[in-house]
C-alpha positions as CSV (number, residue, x, y, z in Angstrom):
1,M,32.2,-16.8,62.8
2,A,33.5,-14.9,59.9
3,K,34.5,-11.2,60.4
4,I,33.8,-8.3,58.1
5,T,37.1,-7.2,56.5
6,E,36.0,-4.6,54.0
7,V,32.8,-2.6,53.4
8,K,32.0,-0.6,50.3
9,V,29.0,1.7,50.2
10,L,27.0,1.4,47.0
11,N,23.9,3.3,45.7
12,G,20.4,2.7,47.0
13,Y,21.1,1.8,50.6
14,R,23.3,-1.2,49.6
15,L,26.7,-2.3,51.0
16,E,29.2,-4.7,49.5
17,L,30.8,-6.7,52.3
18,A,33.9,-8.9,52.3
19,F,34.7,-11.4,55.0
20,D,37.9,-12.9,56.3
21,D,36.9,-16.4,55.0
22,G,36.9,-15.1,51.4
23,V,33.1,-14.7,51.0
24,C,31.8,-11.4,49.6
25,G,28.4,-10.1,48.6
26,V,26.0,-7.3,48.6
27,V,23.3,-6.6,51.2
28,D,20.3,-4.4,50.3
29,L,19.1,-2.4,53.3
30,S,16.5,-0.3,51.4
31,D,13.6,-2.3,52.8
32,L,14.5,-1.1,56.3
33,V,14.6,2.6,55.5
34,G,11.9,4.5,57.4
35,T,11.0,1.5,59.6
36,G,13.0,2.7,62.7
37,R,15.1,-0.5,62.7
38,V,18.3,1.2,61.4
39,C,19.9,4.5,61.8
40,F,22.0,5.8,58.9
41,V,24.8,8.1,59.8
42,A,26.4,10.6,57.4
């Protein structure tokens, strides 16, 4: 399983992730805001 090597915080509850296998991409967490499934820490 690939491991996360880098995380960049983007606007709008999005994260840019890089993995040790060279794959990178953006995950949008905005659909989870207010659902109680995630906790955002400042």
